[in-house]
C-alpha positions in Angstrom: 109.1 93.7 101.4 108.3 90.7 99.3 105.0 90.2 97.4 103.5 87.0 96.4 103.7 86.1 92.7 100.9 85.2 90.3 101.0 83.5 87.0 98.8 85.6 84.6 97.6 84.1 81.3 95.9 85.9 78.4 92.9 83.7 77.3 90.9 86.0 75.2 91.7 88.2 72.3 91.9 92.2 72.5 90.2 92.4 69.2 87.3 95.1 69.6 88.2 96.1 72.9 88.8 99.7 74.2 92.4 101.0 73.8 93.0 101.2 77.5 92.3 97.5 77.9 94.8 96.6 75.1 97.4 99.1 76.8 96.9 97.3 80.2 97.3 93.8 78.4 100.4 95.1 76.7 101.8 96.7 80.1 101.3 93.3 81.6 103.7 91.7 79.0 100.7 89.7 77.2 99.4 90.3 73.9 98.8 86.8 72.7 96.5 84.1 73.7 98.3 81.6 75.7 101.1 83.8 76.6 101.9 83.7 80.2 103.9 86.0 82.7 104.9 85.6 86.2 104.5 89.0 88.3 104.7 90.3 91.8 101.1 91.1 93.3 101.4 94.7 94.0 98.6 97.0 94.2 99.5 98.4 90.8 99.4 94.8 89.3 96.1 94.0 91.1 94.5 97.3 89.7 95.5 95.9 86.0 94.3 92.5 86.7 90.9 93.8 88.0 90.8 96.0 84.7 91.3 93.0 82.4 89.8 90.2 84.4 87.5 89.1 81.6 90.6 88.5 79.3 93.1 86.7 81.7 93.3 83.8 83.9 95.3 84.4 87.3 96.9 81.5 89.2 98.9 81.4 92.3 102.7 81.0 91.4 104.8 78.9 93.7 108.7 79.2 93.6 
């Protein structure tokens, strides 16, 4: 099964954020404003995106 891909970019800082949000940003491979990663859109990744949606920008990624 192939999943669609999404480009996830951090747009806000994790300073003064709860530990679980900082850990989620780190698990997504981010950690610095402007850093981007391309991820498969699995149910687990969708849950992470929802948890930190106010800190990131999500775009559709085409191969």
